C-alpha positions in Angstrom: 117.0 141.6 141.3 115.0 144.7 142.2 113.9 147.1 139.5 115.3 150.6 139.3 112.4 152.2 141.3 112.9 149.7 144.1 116.6 150.5 144.1 115.9 154.2 144.2 113.7 153.5 147.2 116.5 151.6 149.0 118.8 154.6 148.5 116.1 157.0 149.8 115.8 154.9 153.0 119.6 154.8 153.4 119.8 158.6 153.0 117.0 159.3 155.4 118.6 156.9 158.0 121.6 159.3 157.9 119.3 162.3 158.4 119.5 163.4 154.8 117.3 166.4 154.1 115.0 167.3 151.2 115.3 163.9 149.7 113.6 163.7 146.3 113.5 161.3 143.4 113.1 162.4 139.8 111.8 159.8 137.4 113.6 160.5 134.1 112.5 157.4 132.2 110.3 159.4 129.7 112.9 162.1 129.0 116.3 160.5 128.8 117.9 157.2 128.0 121.0 157.4 130.2 119.3 156.7 133.6 115.9 156.0 135.1 116.0 157.9 138.4 117.9 160.7 140.1 117.9 160.5 143.9 118.9 163.9 145.3 119.5 164.8 149.0 121.2 167.4 151.1 123.5 167.0 154.1 124.6 169.7 156.6 128.4 169.1 156.7 131.2 167.1 155.2 131.0 164.1 157.6 127.2 163.8 157.1 127.4 164.1 153.3 130.1 161.4 153.3 128.1 159.2 155.7 125.1 159.5 153.4 127.2 158.5 150.5 128.6 155.5 152.4 125.0 154.5 153.4 123.7 154.8 149.8 126.7 152.7 148.6 126.0 150.0 151.2 122.3 149.9 150.2 123.2 149.3 146.6 126.0 146.8 147.5 123.5 144.8 149.5 121.4 144.6 146.3 124.4 143.5 144.3 124.5 146.7 142.3 128.0 147.9 141.5 128.9 151.6 141.3 130.1 152.7 137.9 131.6 156.0 139.2 131.8 158.1 142.3 132.8 161.8 142.0 133.3 164.4 144.7 133.7 162.2 147.8 136.7 164.0 149.3 135.3 167.6 148.9 131.8 166.4 149.7 130.0 169.5 148.4 128.5 167.3 145.7 128.9 163.6 145.6 127.7 161.9 142.4 127.2 158.1 142.5 126.4 156.5 139.2 124.7 153.2 139.3 123.5 153.2 135.8 119.7 153.2 136.2 119.9 155.1 139.4 122.2 158.2 139.9 122.6 159.5 143.4 123.4 163.2 144.0 124.3 164.2 147.6 124.9 167.9 148.1 125.7 170.4 150.8 123.1 173.1 151.0 125.1 175.7 149.1 125.9 173.4 146.2 122.4 172.1 145.9 121.0 175.6 145.6 123.8 176.6 143.1 123.5 173.6 140.8 119.7 173.4 141.1 119.2 170.0 139.4 115.5 170.2 140.1 115.3 173.2 137.8 117.4 171.6 135.1 115.4 168.3 135.1 112.0 170.0 135.7 110.5 167.9 133.0 111.0 164.7 135.0 108.4 163.3 137.3 109.1 164.4 140.9 108.5 161.8 143.6 108.6 162.7 147.2 110.7 160.4 149.4 107.7 159.2 151.3 105.9 158.2 148.1 108.5 156.0 146.6 
């Protein structure tokens, strides 16, 4: 089984394959106990955001990781996919700016998509 960083990298690749924008990973291992990594990405419209979510889900399923919870799929302005050690956040542009998870979790270690 892959470790949480490798799983986050799999999700990043899946999101980028669906043309996800501004993909970033936040390493939260030193500041929280409920997860290791956030993967955050932006899509341009509902179909793209949903396709990104589907691709992330497929990537995790291929690694035999079951989703604990998915929220927001129908509205697709913010889809949250909880895999325990990896939590995936897929936003439309307006919601990403509004919720600004990068500011809230600024104490985490930010990893660019190409560096994971």
